[in-house]
N, C-alpha and C positions, 0 to 999 in steps of 0.2 A: 504494500500500500504506500502511495506517495504522500508525504506530509504536506499539509497546506501551510503556507507561510502567512504571517500576520498582515503583510502589506496588501493582501487581497480583500481585507475587510475595511469598511468605511461606514460613515453615517449617512443613511438615506433620508431619514426624517426624525426630528426630535420634537416631542410635545410635552413640555414641562407640566402643564395642567393635568393631562391624562396620565402622566408618569409612564411614558412610552418612548422607546428608542428603536426605530427601524434600522436594520443593519444591512448594508450591501455585502454580499458574500458570493462565493463561487456557487454555481448551480449544484443542487443536490436532489437526491430522490430518497425514498424511504430507507433504502439500504446504505446510502452514503452519508446520511445525516450525522451519525455518531462521529465520523472522522472530521467533518466540517465543524461541528459544535465543539468537539474537543480541541481543535486547533484554535478556535476563537477563545475558549476558556484559557488555554495556555497563553495566548497573546495578551489577555487582560489579567492574568494571574488570579483566576477564579477557580473554584472547585465545585464539583457536583455533590449535592446532598441527596437528591432523589430523582429518579427518571420515570416518566410515564409515556407510553406510546399508544396512540389510537390509530384508527385506519388511515387518517391523513394528517394528523397533528402530533408532533413531539412536544412534550412539556417537561422541562427540567427545572427543578428547584436548585438554584446555585447560591453559593456564598461568594460575595465580592466585597472584600475589605470589611467583613463583619456584617454586611447587609444581605438579606435574603431577597433574591430576585427570581423571576421566572424567565427562563430562556425558552422561547417557543419557535418552532419551525413547521411550516406548512408546505409540504413538498409539491402539491399541485400548483400553487401559485409561486413557489420559490421564495416565499417570505420568511424572513428570520428577524426576530425582534426580542427585546427585553422589556419586561413590565415590572414595576415596583409593586 
């Protein structure tokens, strides 16, 4: 498996009021989500607390600098985002 480097991630949209950060990322599907998400977490120095996968949505509870956030990925739309 090829590692994904952090320079492929960027901010697509930030909504402070909604506590939502949409992330630009490489394309992913259901099977490749874990590799993409783990590369993002490595780049921001965050850790996984819990993982949940549904038919089209991945939801990971992560710890980022002592804050619990949700990392979500929807492979049909290719959307990756963080929620507080």
